[in-house]
C-alpha positions, 0 to 999 in steps of 0.5 A: 163897105164890105170885106173884099169889096176892093176886089173886082165883082167877077173875081168875087164871083169866082171866090165866093159861094156866098159873098160878104154882106155890105154894112155901114157904120150904122149897122147893128152892133152885133154885125159890126163887132164881127166885121171889124176884121184886121183893125189897123192902127195908125199914129194920130200924128201922121201929116197925111192921115186922111189920105192914108185912111182913103188908101187903106180903105181902097186896099180892103181895110174896114176898121182903123184906130187913130192912136193918141196913146202909146204910138206917139210921144207924150209931147205930141198929144196936143198936136196929135189931137189938132191933126185928128180934128183937121184930118177927120174934117177933111174926110168929112168934106170929101163929097166924092167919098161917102161914109160907106167908102171909109173904114170904121174909125176909132180914136185911141185916147189917153184920158176920159176928158179927151172923149167929149173934148174931141167930139165937140171939136170935131163938130159935124165931122163926128159922123166920120167917127165910130167910137173910141178905144179905151186903154189899160181898162179896169173897172176903176179906170174904165168907168170914167171913160165909159161915162165920158163916152155916154156924155159925148154921145148924148151931146153929139147925137151920134152913136159912139162905141167903146173898145176897151183894151185889156192890158193892165198888170192887174189882169196879168198877175195871178193873185189879182186876175179874177177880181180884175176880170169880175170888175171889168165884167161889171163895167162893160156889162153896165154899158153893154150897148156901147161896148163893141168889142174887147181888145187884148193888149198882149205887148203890155202883158209881155212887158211886165215880165220883160218878154217878147215873142219872136217871129216864129212864136205865137202869143199862145206859145208864151204860157203866161200870156196864153193863160190870160187869153184863156181866162178873158175868153172864159169870163168875157167871151161866153156864147150864152148871150153874156159874152163880148167879141174879143179880138186877137192880139197884135202881131209885131213883125212886118217884114212881109211887103206886098211887093214880094208877092207881085213878081210871082202873081205877074207870072201866073194868071189868077186861076193858075197861082201855085199854092205851094209857091206862094205859101213858101214865100209866106213862110220865107218872109216870116208870115208863118207865125202870123198865120199860125197865130190867126188860126189859134186866135180863131180856135180859142174864140177870138175874132178879128185882130189888132194890126200895126202894118198893112201887110197883116190885113189880107191874111187876117181877112183871108183866114176869116172867110168861112170855108164851104165845109164849115158853112155846110156843117153850120147850116145842117146843125141849125136846120129847124127840124134839128131843134130837138138835138141828135147826131148827124153825119156831115155832108162832107162825110168826114165828121159827126155833127152833134146838134146841141153841143155844136149849135153855138159854134154854128151860130158864130160861124154863120155870123162870120159867114155873113160878114166875111163870106163863104168860099167856093168849094175849090177856093182856099186861103192862098186864092183869097190872099192873092185876089186881094193883093194890089196889082193882081194880074 
């Protein structure tokens, strides 16, 4: 699989100075963590879940979470488990859809014992699974999940990753936040090889105070939430080799539908799409808040995003592509002859690049460039978004 792999090769050639790399569920963890992109959540109870997975893969989704937790009723957990086993087995039986065509698939569980139980029930179909999402993660609650994951991995012989969700009240409350973060750090540090990424549960944070951000506000406008994000990145997202990939919070609004853009795109050939018109439609249909939040996620050290609607996927991926200017700066900073430091003018002659302070940024940028690609000089967000929409002319 690869980002923008659903786009025709000739269009990718037009879009990218350097195309996104191909990867598989067996690729190195560092690469997979960066490549998660827009992780689309789906209730595990959907009766045609296997078809949904294939459909979303064909639209550019590269990671999905099949949820047995908050997205379904308590009474539906048993049927949801049965459906998951049935649907993943069906995916495994499709000879014409090899592993590389499917997204990275994770199951969000409620209790530690579900992990080894589901792995046993899946049998050979466990090879379709990349891991588990662990809810309301703290040191005390999280260790049993991680131990269960280690047991399931040993029994199945399949590499399985964990994605803890940081969403507990203890993490939100000021008086317990540092202690909770220190505990989380100990837990994920002990199981570092199995922790692919840390996910932020902002909806639960807001719930503790009866808050809900509107479609014109980002998580960073809710100060109590922004403070948690800052502390999580501070303690768990450092670029010194001790940190983890931290993904952006969910965007709750999904009035935007792909069909809203199709009339405009049918009227104009790809190379003549009018950026102003398309951007106006994005703003008109409440996507402006999402676009601002994705940009703020990246500015605050987050990579990827939890998504609950397919219309969010393409904007996340389009804004994750590295610009030609960013790529040029990162390459200049990391040239071997710059190892001693110093300051240099950027190739675009619009900024100064300081080699030592900007090195970590450059390394992260080149990793993002590897998985999301580098845009050509004349290509921006709108062109990338338009190229990825189904039915593009």
